[in-house]
N, C-alpha and C positions, 0 to 999 in steps of 0.2 A: 231696532236696537242694533241689529247687525250692520246696518248701513252706517249708524253714528259712528260706531267702532272702525269700520274699514275707513271711513272718511277722516277720523282723528289719525290712524294709523297711516294715511297715505301722505302725512307732512313729511317733508325731508328728513327732520331730525327725529331721534328717539324721543318720544314725548314724556316718558319717565326716565330719560337717561340711559346709558347703556353700561351702567355698573349695578352691581347686585343691591337691592334692599339691605341695610344694615342689620338688621334683626336677623333676617334669614342666612346671611353669611355667618355671623357670629354663631348662631346655634349649627349650622351645617359644618362648620369648622370643628366640632367637638365630636362629631360621628365619624365612624370608619366609611369611606365611600362604598356604594353599593348602587342599587337601583332606587331611583327618585321619580316621583311624578308631580309635574306642576300644572294642577288645572287653572284655567284664565290666565295664561302666561302672558299672552299680549306678545310684545316684539322680542321676548326671549333674553332679557338682561339677566334674571335668576338662573335659569336653565343653561344658558351658555357658560355662564360662570361656573356652575355645577360641572358641567362636562369638562370644563378646563381644569377643575380640581379632582378629575379622575371618577365621576359620577356616571352612570348610564342613565341619562336624562330623556325622559318624555315629558312632552308638553301638550297641551290641549287649549285652544281657542277657536271660537267660531269665526273669527275674522280672517279671511284668506291673506289680507294685507299684512296682519300681524306676523303671519308664519313666514310670509315673503322676507319680511324684515328681520325675522328671527334667524333664518338661514343665513342672511347677508352678514348679520352679527358674527354667527358662528364661523364663517368663512373668513371675516376680518380678523378674529381673535384664534384663528388657526386650530379650531376645534370642530367638533361636530354633536348635533343632537342625535340620540338613538331614533326617536320617532316625535313627529310634531302633527297631531291629530286635529284636523279642522272639522269640529263637531260642537253642536249645543251641548252645555253640560248637563242639561236635563235629559238629554238621551245617551250622553256617553257611559259606557260600562266598562269600568277599568279592569284590568286582569284581577282576579282574586288572590290574597295571600302571596302577593308578588312583590311588592314594593318595600324597600328598608327605610325609606323617607317619603313623605308627602308634605308639600309646601303650598300654603294658600296665602297669598300675598296680595292685600286689597282686592279679594274676590268677594263681592258684595251681591247677594241675592234676596229675592222676597222669601218670608220664612218657610213656607211649604217647599220651595226649590232649595232653599239652602239645607232643611231637615234631610231631604231627600239625598243630596249630594253628599252630606256628611255621613250618612250610613252607608252609602257605596263606599266611601274612602276607608272607613273602619274595615270593611270586608277585604279592601285592596292591599291593606297593610300587612307584613308579615308579623309574627309574634316577635315582639322586641323592637318593632319599627317604630319611627317617631313622626308625628305630625307636628309641622311648626305653621303657626298663623299670625300674620300682623293684619289687622283690620281697623277701620276707623270706628270709634265709640259714639253713641248717641250725642255727646258733647260737642262732637265735631260739628253740628249744626251752627255752632257759635263762631265757628273760623271758616275761612276762605280758603284753605290751603289744599282743597280736594275733597273727593269723596261725593257719595250719592246725598242729595238735599232730601230724601225720603228716609224719615226716622226707622221704618219697618226695614230697611236694608242695612241699618247700622247695628254694630254687635256689642254685646257686653260679656264679661268673662262668666256671669251666671247662665247666660245663653249658651255659650260654646261648652262649658262644662257639662251642661245638660245634654247637648247634642252627642259629646263624646264621652258620655257616662260610661264608667267602667276601665276608662284609660288612666293611667297614671300621669298626674300633673307633674311635669320637670320644673317648668318655669312660668310665672303668670305676673302680668303687670298691666296696670291701665294707668295712664298718665298723659302728660303734655310733652310732647317731644317735636323736635325741630326736623322738618323735611327738607330734603334738597335733592329732588328726583325729578329731572327735567323740568319743564314749565308748567306742568298740571298738578304736581305735589310739591308745594314750595311755601315755607313758612310754619308758624306753630300748629300744631295739629293735635287732636285729641284720640289716642290709640289704645287698642287692646293687643298685647302681645302674650301668645302662649306657646308652650312646647308640651306635647303629650305623648307618652308611650304605650304600646299595646304591650301588656305584661306577657312574657312567654310563659305558655302552659306547661 
């Protein structure tokens, strides 16, 4: 799988575009800049935008090619990422009680891996911190606009609500949206969008 992503990211263009995901940007603009973690960040479009908006942005991906292109994009946008970890998300251990925001933008994992990552991310969030998620819904199997073709790797709001049980839901929607993110996310798509906060104790 790592070879697949290195090969995809070796293309000269930014395969999902070089501008941030719309939902991610809308939600992040509601928050005061602080520390943010972006697991599965790929070529850096969201992390670079966050950094340019004043966030201290950490990114993670297991593709070395993704990191290289993210650093190039940051330089082009005249900003910098705080850290970009090249690591498998299954092995990645984020700082605990550290991040003001965490964003998962089209990060699709098998159920056991998904639950493990989500538990680690809850621990990484500061009290009052926010998790932003956009992912493909199982109905996406009817569309050809991107995403895994394995239904086990597609998410519903019930699934995410269970994973992040105890967090306050700020925003929740499942529906059909038009994607225009590079060559691999293009056209009508079935998505789940959520924003949740860890209540300050």
